[in-house]
Backbone as JSON, one array per atom type, in Angstrom:
{
  "sequence": "XXXXXXXXXXXXXXXXXXXXXXXXXXXXXXXXXXXXXXXXXXXXXXXXXXXXXXXXXXXXXXXXXXXXXXXXXXXXXXXXXXXXXXXXXXXXXXXXXXXXXXXXXXXXXXXXXXXXXXXXXXXXXXXXXXX",
  "N": [[0.87, -1.16, 0.02], [0.57, 2.21, -0.82], [1.76, 5.03, 0.8], [-0.09, 7.83, 1.88], [0.49, 11.15, 0.68], [1.65, 13.67, 2.9], [0.43, 16.83, 3.37], [1.52, 20.25, 3.99], [-0.67, 21.56, 5.21], [-2.07, 19.38, 6.25], [-0.23, 18.59, 8.22], [-0.23, 20.83, 9.94], [-2.98, 20.72, 10.78], [-2.83, 18.22, 12.12], [-1.15, 18.95, 14.23], [-2.7, 20.88, 15.51], [-4.95, 19.33, 16.33], [-3.59, 17.53, 17.99], [-2.67, 19.34, 20.0], [-5.12, 20.2, 20.93], [-6.25, 17.81, 21.94], [-4.39, 17.21, 23.94], [-4.92, 19.38, 25.73], [-7.67, 18.82, 26.36], [-7.4, 16.27, 27.58], [-5.97, 16.96, 29.85], [-7.64, 18.91, 31.05], [-9.83, 17.29, 31.7], [-8.8, 15.49, 33.36], [-7.99, 12.98, 32.38], [-6.7, 9.96, 30.8], [-4.98, 8.54, 27.95], [-5.72, 5.84, 27.77], [-8.19, 5.81, 28.91], [-9.76, 6.91, 26.95], [-9.57, 4.94, 24.94], [-10.87, 2.78, 26.23], [-13.54, 3.66, 26.4], [-14.28, 4.6, 23.82], [-13.45, 2.57, 22.13], [-11.52, 2.98, 20.18], [-8.46, 1.96, 18.97], [-5.52, 1.87, 21.08], [-3.09, 2.46, 19.98], [-3.79, 4.07, 17.85], [-5.12, 6.25, 19.07], [-2.78, 7.18, 20.44], [-1.36, 8.06, 18.14], [-2.93, 10.19, 17.33], [-2.83, 11.94, 19.54], [-0.01, 12.4, 19.66], [0.33, 13.7, 17.27], [0.89, 12.4, 14.92], [-0.76, 11.14, 13.29], [-3.79, 11.54, 11.4], [-7.08, 11.99, 12.5], [-10.03, 10.1, 11.57], [-13.22, 11.27, 10.32], [-15.25, 9.83, 11.72], [-13.94, 8.94, 14.01], [-13.28, 11.45, 15.1], [-15.86, 12.2, 15.84], [-16.44, 10.3, 17.87], [-14.45, 10.98, 19.74], [-15.25, 13.66, 20.33], [-17.68, 13.01, 21.5], [-16.84, 11.57, 23.72], [-15.36, 13.55, 25.2], [-17.38, 15.33, 25.53], [-17.7, 17.6, 23.91], [-17.83, 19.82, 21.01], [-17.23, 18.69, 17.59], [-15.72, 20.48, 16.31], [-14.19, 21.63, 18.33], [-12.14, 20.03, 18.65], [-11.12, 19.34, 16.08], [-10.05, 21.37, 13.55], [-11.05, 21.21, 10.99], [-13.76, 21.01, 11.03], [-14.82, 23.47, 11.67], [-16.33, 26.67, 10.81], [-14.63, 28.64, 9.92], [-11.27, 28.76, 9.31], [-9.38, 30.61, 10.03], [-9.56, 31.81, 12.69], [-8.83, 29.6, 14.08], [-6.2, 29.24, 13.42], [-5.13, 31.56, 14.45], [-5.4, 30.96, 17.18], [-3.61, 28.8, 17.42], [-1.25, 29.98, 16.76], [0.58, 30.82, 18.66], [2.04, 28.49, 19.24], [3.35, 27.96, 17.01], [6.08, 28.57, 15.1], [6.04, 29.72, 12.6], [3.94, 31.33, 12.48], [4.35, 33.55, 13.99], [5.79, 36.66, 15.12], [8.71, 38.05, 16.08], [8.63, 36.45, 18.37], [5.95, 36.68, 19.29], [2.52, 35.79, 18.95], [0.82, 36.27, 15.84], [-1.72, 38.62, 15.4], [-5.31, 38.28, 14.65], [-5.98, 40.29, 12.78], [-3.49, 40.85, 11.73], [-2.9, 38.36, 10.56], [-4.93, 38.22, 8.7], [-4.18, 40.42, 7.07], [-1.73, 39.54, 6.17], [-2.55, 37.28, 4.66], [-4.08, 38.54, 2.66], [-1.99, 39.98, 1.4], [-0.44, 37.85, 0.4], [-2.26, 36.73, -1.31], [-2.55, 38.85, -3.26], [0.1, 38.86, -4.21], [0.37, 36.28, -5.32], [-1.49, 36.45, -7.34], [-0.38, 38.51, -8.93], [2.02, 37.17, -9.74], [0.86, 35.0, -11.21], [-0.41, 36.45, -13.23], [1.85, 37.64, -14.48], [3.26, 35.44, -15.4], [1.37, 34.55, -17.3], [1.49, 36.65, -19.05], [3.97, 36.48, -19.99], [3.88, 34.5, -21.86]],
  "CA": [[-0.02, -0.06, 0.0], [1.31, 3.51, -0.94], [1.41, 5.99, 1.89], [-0.64, 9.13, 1.42], [1.41, 12.26, 0.96], [1.13, 14.6, 3.95], [0.62, 18.2, 2.98], [1.74, 21.16, 5.12], [-2.0, 21.81, 5.9], [-2.36, 18.16, 7.1], [0.67, 18.68, 9.38], [-0.8, 21.89, 10.88], [-4.16, 20.2, 11.44], [-2.47, 17.23, 13.1], [-0.62, 19.67, 15.38], [-3.87, 21.55, 16.24], [-5.66, 18.26, 16.97], [-2.73, 17.02, 19.11], [-2.73, 20.3, 21.09], [-6.53, 20.15, 21.5], [-6.36, 16.57, 22.73], [-3.57, 17.36, 25.22], [-5.75, 20.23, 26.65], [-8.81, 18.13, 26.83], [-7.06, 15.23, 28.57], [-5.49, 17.66, 31.07], [-8.76, 19.57, 31.71], [-10.74, 16.28, 32.21], [-8.03, 14.54, 34.17], [-8.14, 11.62, 31.79], [-5.5, 9.44, 30.12], [-5.27, 8.02, 26.62], [-6.32, 4.53, 27.91], [-9.56, 6.03, 29.24], [-10.41, 7.14, 25.65], [-9.62, 3.67, 24.34], [-11.83, 1.92, 26.91], [-14.88, 4.08, 26.14], [-14.53, 4.73, 22.37], [-13.03, 1.37, 21.37], [-10.47, 3.38, 19.24], [-7.22, 1.28, 19.46], [-4.63, 2.77, 21.83], [-2.02, 3.01, 19.13], [-4.49, 5.1, 17.09], [-5.23, 7.39, 19.95], [-1.46, 7.69, 20.57], [-0.97, 8.79, 16.95], [-3.66, 11.49, 17.36], [-2.26, 12.72, 20.64], [1.3, 12.77, 19.3], [0.28, 14.43, 16.03], [1.51, 11.63, 13.84], [-1.78, 10.64, 12.33], [-5.02, 12.39, 11.25], [-8.35, 11.15, 12.8], [-11.1, 10.04, 10.66], [-14.39, 11.93, 10.86], [-16.0, 8.97, 12.63], [-13.25, 9.02, 15.24], [-13.52, 12.77, 15.68], [-17.22, 12.22, 16.51], [-16.19, 9.52, 19.04], [-13.69, 11.8, 20.6], [-16.13, 14.74, 20.76], [-18.69, 12.42, 22.43], [-16.07, 11.23, 24.96], [-15.04, 14.76, 25.9], [-18.6, 16.13, 25.59], [-17.41, 18.83, 23.21], [-18.18, 19.76, 19.63], [-16.09, 18.23, 16.78], [-14.86, 21.68, 15.97], [-13.3, 21.97, 19.44], [-11.07, 19.01, 18.45], [-10.57, 19.31, 14.7], [-10.41, 22.65, 12.88], [-11.76, 20.92, 9.7], [-15.19, 21.06, 11.3], [-15.18, 24.83, 11.97], [-16.71, 27.5, 9.67], [-13.47, 29.46, 9.49], [-10.01, 28.27, 9.93], [-8.43, 31.7, 10.43], [-9.56, 31.9, 14.09], [-8.09, 28.48, 14.69], [-4.81, 29.54, 13.13], [-4.58, 32.47, 15.47], [-5.34, 30.24, 18.52], [-2.52, 27.91, 17.38], [-0.07, 30.75, 16.39], [1.55, 30.88, 19.76], [2.87, 27.29, 19.25], [3.87, 27.71, 15.61], [7.06, 29.68, 14.83], [5.76, 30.32, 11.3], [2.78, 32.2, 12.67], [4.7, 34.52, 15.01], [6.66, 37.68, 14.75], [9.49, 38.41, 17.27], [8.18, 35.68, 19.49], [4.64, 36.96, 19.69], [1.62, 35.3, 17.94], [0.23, 37.25, 14.96], [-3.13, 38.85, 15.62], [-6.16, 37.98, 13.58], [-5.84, 41.33, 11.73], [-2.19, 40.62, 11.03], [-3.01, 37.19, 9.73], [-5.76, 38.67, 7.54], [-3.37, 41.33, 6.25], [-0.76, 38.69, 5.41], [-3.36, 36.47, 3.71], [-4.39, 39.41, 1.5], [-0.75, 40.25, 0.7], [-0.09, 36.65, -0.33], [-3.29, 36.66, -2.47], [-2.09, 39.78, -4.29], [1.39, 38.44, -4.74], [0.12, 35.18, -6.21], [-2.28, 36.96, -8.58], [0.69, 39.19, -9.66], [2.89, 36.14, -10.34], [0.09, 34.32, -12.19], [-0.52, 37.38, -14.37], [3.11, 37.88, -15.07], [3.5, 34.13, -16.15], [0.53, 34.49, -18.46], [1.86, 37.71, -20.01], [5.21, 36.01, -20.7], [3.6, 33.43, -22.85]],
  "C": [[0.87, 1.29, -0.02], [0.87, 4.44, 0.18], [0.88, 7.31, 1.27], [0.36, 10.27, 1.68], [0.81, 13.24, 1.98], [1.5, 16.0, 3.56], [0.97, 19.04, 4.19], [0.44, 21.51, 5.93], [-2.32, 20.64, 6.8], [-1.47, 18.2, 8.37], [0.18, 19.69, 10.42], [-2.05, 21.37, 11.53], [-3.84, 19.12, 12.45], [-1.9, 17.87, 14.37], [-1.78, 20.27, 16.2], [-4.62, 20.45, 16.97], [-4.87, 17.73, 18.17], [-2.8, 17.98, 20.29], [-4.07, 20.21, 21.7], [-6.73, 18.92, 22.38], [-5.63, 16.63, 24.04], [-4.41, 18.18, 26.22], [-6.91, 19.5, 27.24], [-8.51, 17.01, 27.88], [-6.72, 15.86, 29.87], [-6.71, 18.23, 31.79], [-9.72, 18.49, 32.31], [-10.12, 15.26, 33.05], [-8.13, 13.08, 33.71], [-6.79, 11.2, 31.11], [-5.95, 8.77, 28.79], [-5.99, 6.65, 26.77], [-7.79, 4.74, 28.25], [-10.36, 6.24, 27.93], [-10.69, 5.79, 24.93], [-10.76, 2.78, 24.95], [-13.26, 2.32, 26.57], [-15.19, 4.07, 24.65], [-14.27, 3.46, 21.58], [-12.07, 1.73, 20.2], [-9.15, 2.71, 19.78], [-6.25, 2.33, 20.13], [-3.49, 3.24, 21.02], [-2.54, 4.08, 18.18], [-4.59, 6.37, 17.85], [-3.84, 7.98, 20.18], [-1.04, 8.47, 19.41], [-1.67, 10.16, 16.9], [-3.02, 12.41, 18.36], [-0.82, 13.25, 20.36], [1.41, 13.56, 18.0], [0.9, 13.71, 14.84], [0.54, 11.02, 12.89], [-3.02, 11.58, 12.49], [-6.22, 11.55, 11.44], [-9.34, 11.15, 11.59], [-12.37, 10.75, 11.19], [-15.22, 11.17, 11.94], [-15.26, 9.0, 14.01], [-13.26, 10.37, 15.9], [-14.83, 12.81, 16.41], [-17.02, 11.47, 17.84], [-15.51, 10.31, 20.16], [-14.49, 12.89, 21.2], [-17.07, 14.22, 21.72], [-18.03, 12.13, 23.77], [-15.82, 12.42, 25.79], [-16.24, 15.64, 26.13], [-18.35, 17.57, 25.05], [-17.92, 18.74, 21.68], [-17.0, 19.18, 18.81], [-15.2, 19.34, 16.45], [-13.91, 22.02, 17.05], [-12.09, 21.03, 19.39], [-10.29, 19.23, 17.17], [-11.05, 20.57, 13.98], [-11.15, 22.39, 11.53], [-13.26, 21.08, 9.86], [-15.72, 22.46, 11.62], [-15.51, 25.56, 10.68], [-15.53, 28.2, 9.08], [-12.23, 28.96, 10.17], [-9.1, 29.42, 10.47], [-8.44, 31.95, 11.93], [-8.72, 30.78, 14.76], [-6.6, 28.73, 14.46], [-4.3, 30.52, 14.11], [-4.5, 31.79, 16.81], [-3.95, 29.43, 18.56], [-1.16, 28.74, 17.08], [1.03, 30.7, 17.48], [2.5, 29.65, 19.82], [3.5, 27.03, 17.97], [4.83, 28.83, 15.3], [6.8, 30.29, 13.47], [4.63, 31.37, 11.39], [3.11, 33.27, 13.76], [5.66, 35.57, 14.46], [7.41, 38.14, 16.01], [8.96, 37.74, 18.53], [6.72, 35.82, 19.97], [3.72, 36.41, 18.6], [1.06, 36.52, 17.12], [-1.25, 37.42, 15.42], [-3.99, 38.43, 14.48], [-6.05, 39.02, 12.45], [-4.51, 41.21, 11.01], [-2.27, 39.46, 10.12], [-3.89, 37.47, 8.51], [-4.99, 39.49, 6.55], [-2.41, 40.43, 5.44], [-1.38, 37.77, 4.38], [-3.63, 37.32, 2.48], [-3.1, 39.74, 0.73], [-0.33, 39.08, -0.14], [-1.05, 36.49, -1.52], [-2.87, 37.53, -3.55], [-0.79, 39.35, -5.02], [1.17, 37.24, -5.7], [-0.58, 35.55, -7.43], [-1.28, 37.67, -9.43], [1.51, 38.16, -10.41], [2.13, 35.33, -11.42], [-0.05, 35.19, -13.49], [0.79, 37.55, -15.13], [3.49, 36.62, -15.91], [2.65, 34.16, -17.49], [0.93, 35.59, -19.47], [3.16, 37.37, -20.69], [4.99, 35.01, -21.75], [3.35, 34.01, -24.23]]
}
């Protein structure tokens, strides 16, 4: 079987899920084995989610959300309406989303997103004009 390629977005999502699971475990005074006992998700699978080495299936996200009595979006940003707020929350733990050691604000992230959008549009137009 060929392994699926992991995109940078997948890596960020795995990190966010891992951080969220660490927080939920700590807040609820639970251990990974407690999740396995209740959800029947194998302990090696739970370990992969908690360590950020694997990406949960939607079915397992639902099981985790039920276990912790939270919404799926509180565990996995793929279930939220907007990822930009999630990125801000995770910025403090991601050196690529900080400036001088401080997390970027939502306004700063929005500004950077717009700048990148304009730059990509410029590059695309430049390539098309060179043809």
